[in-house]
VEXDREN-2710 file (C-alpha; in Angstrom, 1 decimal):
% VEXDREN-2710
k/r/px/py/pz
1/UNK/-17.2/-11.5/-3.1
2/UNK/-18.2/-12.6/-6.6
3/UNK/-19.8/-16.0/-7.2
4/UNK/-18.6/-16.7/-10.7
5/UNK/-21.3/-19.4/-11.2
6/UNK/-24.2/-17.1/-10.6
7/UNK/-22.5/-13.7/-11.3
8/UNK/-23.7/-12.6/-7.9
9/UNK/-21.7/-10.0/-5.9
10/UNK/-21.9/-10.0/-2.1
11/UNK/-20.0/-8.4/0.8
12/UNK/-18.6/-9.6/4.1
13/UNK/-18.9/-7.0/6.8
14/UNK/-15.6/-6.3/8.6
15/UNK/-16.6/-3.1/10.4
16/UNK/-16.5/-4.7/13.9
17/UNK/-12.8/-5.7/13.3
18/UNK/-11.3/-2.7/11.5
19/UNK/-12.6/0.8/10.9
20/UNK/-9.9/3.0/9.4
21/UNK/-9.9/4.2/5.8
22/UNK/-7.3/2.9/3.3
23/UNK/-7.1/-0.4/5.3
24/UNK/-5.4/-2.8/3.0
25/UNK/-4.0/-2.8/-0.5
26/UNK/-3.4/-6.2/-2.1
27/UNK/-4.4/-9.7/-1.3
28/UNK/-3.1/-13.2/-1.6
29/UNK/-4.6/-16.6/-0.9
30/UNK/-3.1/-19.5/1.1
31/UNK/-5.3/-22.5/1.3
32/UNK/-8.9/-21.3/2.1
33/UNK/-7.8/-18.0/3.6
34/UNK/-7.2/-14.6/2.0
35/UNK/-4.5/-12.3/3.5
36/UNK/-4.7/-8.6/3.0
37/UNK/-1.5/-6.4/2.8
38/UNK/-1.4/-3.6/5.4
39/UNK/-1.7/-0.2/3.9
40/UNK/-2.9/2.2/6.7
41/UNK/-3.6/-0.6/9.1
42/UNK/-1.0/-1.9/11.5
43/UNK/-2.0/-5.5/10.8
44/UNK/-2.6/-8.1/8.1
45/UNK/-6.3/-8.7/7.5
46/UNK/-7.4/-12.4/7.3
47/UNK/-10.6/-13.7/5.7
48/UNK/-11.4/-17.3/6.3
49/UNK/-13.4/-18.1/3.2
50/UNK/-15.0/-21.3/4.7
51/UNK/-16.7/-19.3/7.5
52/UNK/-16.6/-15.8/6.0
53/UNK/-15.1/-14.6/9.3
54/UNK/-12.5/-11.7/9.3
55/UNK/-9.7/-11.3/11.7
56/UNK/-6.3/-9.6/11.9
57/UNK/-2.7/-10.5/12.7
58/UNK/-0.6/-7.8/14.3
59/UNK/2.2/-6.7/12.0
60/UNK/3.6/-3.8/14.1
61/UNK/3.3/-1.6/11.0
62/UNK/3.2/2.1/11.8
63/UNK/3.6/3.9/8.5
64/UNK/0.9/5.1/6.2
65/UNK/0.6/3.4/2.9
66/UNK/3.1/0.8/4.0
67/UNK/2.5/-1.9/1.5
68/UNK/0.8/-2.1/-1.9
69/UNK/0.3/-5.6/-3.3
70/UNK/0.7/-9.2/-2.1
71/UNK/1.8/-12.6/-3.4
72/UNK/1.9/-16.0/-1.8
73/UNK/4.7/-18.6/-2.0
74/UNK/3.9/-21.8/-0.1
75/UNK/2.5/-20.7/3.3
76/UNK/4.0/-17.3/3.3
77/UNK/2.6/-14.0/2.0
78/UNK/4.9/-11.3/0.7
79/UNK/3.7/-7.6/0.6
80/UNK/5.2/-5.1/-1.8
81/UNK/7.1/-2.1/-0.3
82/UNK/5.3/1.1/-0.9
83/UNK/6.1/3.6/1.8
84/UNK/8.0/1.0/3.8
85/UNK/11.6/0.2/2.8
86/UNK/11.1/-3.5/3.1
87/UNK/9.1/-6.4/1.9
88/UNK/6.5/-7.5/4.5
89/UNK/6.5/-11.3/5.2
90/UNK/3.7/-13.2/6.9
91/UNK/4.3/-16.8/7.9
92/UNK/0.7/-18.0/7.8
93/UNK/1.5/-21.1/9.8
94/UNK/2.8/-19.1/12.9
95/UNK/0.9/-15.8/12.2
96/UNK/4.3/-14.1/12.5
97/UNK/5.1/-10.9/10.5
98/UNK/8.6/-10.0/9.6
99/UNK/10.4/-7.8/7.0
100/UNK/13.2/-8.1/4.5
101/UNK/15.2/-4.9/3.8
102/UNK/15.2/-3.4/0.3
103/UNK/17.7/-0.6/0.8
104/UNK/20.7/-2.9/0.6
105/UNK/19.7/-3.5/-3.0
106/UNK/19.7/0.3/-3.6
107/UNK/16.0/0.9/-3.2
108/UNK/15.8/4.3/-1.6
109/UNK/12.9/6.1/-3.4
110/UNK/9.5/6.6/-1.8
111/UNK/6.7/4.4/-3.2
112/UNK/9.0/2.0/-5.1
113/UNK/6.6/-0.9/-5.9
114/UNK/2.9/-1.3/-6.6
115/UNK/1.9/-4.9/-6.9
116/UNK/3.4/-8.3/-6.7
117/UNK/3.4/-11.7/-8.5
118/UNK/5.1/-15.0/-7.7
119/UNK/6.8/-17.4/-10.1
120/UNK/8.1/-20.5/-8.4
121/UNK/10.0/-19.3/-5.3
122/UNK/10.6/-15.8/-6.5
123/UNK/8.3/-12.8/-6.0
124/UNK/8.4/-9.9/-8.4
125/UNK/7.4/-6.3/-7.6
126/UNK/6.0/-3.8/-10.2
127/UNK/8.0/-0.6/-10.5
128/UNK/5.9/2.4/-9.3
129/UNK/6.7/6.1/-8.6
130/UNK/10.2/6.0/-7.3
131/UNK/11.9/3.1/-8.9
132/UNK/12.5/2.1/-12.5
133/UNK/13.4/-1.4/-11.7
134/UNK/11.6/-4.6/-11.0
135/UNK/12.1/-5.8/-7.4
136/UNK/12.8/-9.5/-7.0
137/UNK/12.7/-11.5/-3.8
138/UNK/14.2/-15.0/-3.7
139/UNK/12.1/-16.5/-1.0
140/UNK/14.5/-19.5/-0.4
141/UNK/17.3/-17.1/0.6
142/UNK/15.3/-14.0/1.7
143/UNK/17.5/-12.0/-0.7
144/UNK/16.1/-8.9/-2.4
145/UNK/17.6/-7.6/-5.6
146/UNK/16.5/-5.5/-8.6
147/UNK/16.2/-6.1/-12.3
148/UNK/16.9/-3.1/-14.6
149/UNK/14.1/-2.2/-16.9
150/UNK/16.0/0.2/-19.1
151/UNK/14.3/3.5/-19.4
152/UNK/10.7/3.9/-18.2
153/UNK/9.3/7.3/-19.1
154/UNK/6.1/7.8/-17.0
155/UNK/5.8/9.3/-13.6
156/UNK/4.2/6.2/-12.1
157/UNK/5.1/3.2/-14.2
158/UNK/2.9/0.2/-13.4
159/UNK/0.0/-0.5/-11.1
160/UNK/0.0/-4.3/-10.5
161/UNK/1.5/-7.6/-11.5
162/UNK/0.3/-11.0/-12.6
163/UNK/2.2/-14.2/-13.5
164/UNK/1.4/-16.5/-16.4
165/UNK/3.8/-19.4/-16.6
166/UNK/7.3/-18.0/-16.3
167/UNK/6.3/-14.5/-17.4
168/UNK/5.3/-11.6/-15.2
169/UNK/3.0/-8.9/-16.7
170/UNK/2.9/-5.4/-15.3
171/UNK/-0.4/-3.4/-15.6
172/UNK/0.2/0.0/-17.2
173/UNK/-0.6/2.9/-14.9
174/UNK/1.0/5.9/-16.6
175/UNK/3.3/3.9/-19.0
176/UNK/2.0/3.4/-22.5
177/UNK/2.8/-0.3/-22.5
178/UNK/2.3/-3.5/-20.6
179/UNK/5.6/-4.5/-19.0
180/UNK/6.7/-8.1/-19.5
181/UNK/9.4/-9.9/-17.6
182/UNK/10.6/-13.3/-18.8
183/UNK/11.9/-15.0/-15.7
184/UNK/13.2/-18.2/-17.4
185/UNK/16.8/-16.8/-17.3
186/UNK/16.6/-16.7/-13.5
187/UNK/16.5/-20.5/-13.1
END
């Protein structure tokens, strides 16, 4: 945890709750809680920032490297498919984890997405190893689709996503560019 006022870094011990390596990959905040996307853990990690207490919500995830990145829309947290062929969905009001299939949209490669960012009610997923498209989830209809990027050349394209206004920016991993998606046309 970094206190931006004092530039002081501190940690919150979670070793009594989870002990595996490669626990979580990606985080998103809802209210005063931070939710961590399951990577090698079978659960979603939860940090209550008001009490600094850490807990977990069973997600029933059994794969390794399942999700990589998270974004919040309202009271739900969406985790980017990495070795899972679905988007993980946590309803933070009921602590219920569910999934939305990505294969119906033609996503069949391993490690398709690496990072997530939300604009309005849509979540966008950064193309990674296996896919050269941007994944898009319409959270109002739970519909997953893809957006063609043209030709990306690197082995692993982007390693994260951030939204500013109606644009999503993708962090270069092996690409020699910052990816930019203008989402205004999706309205």
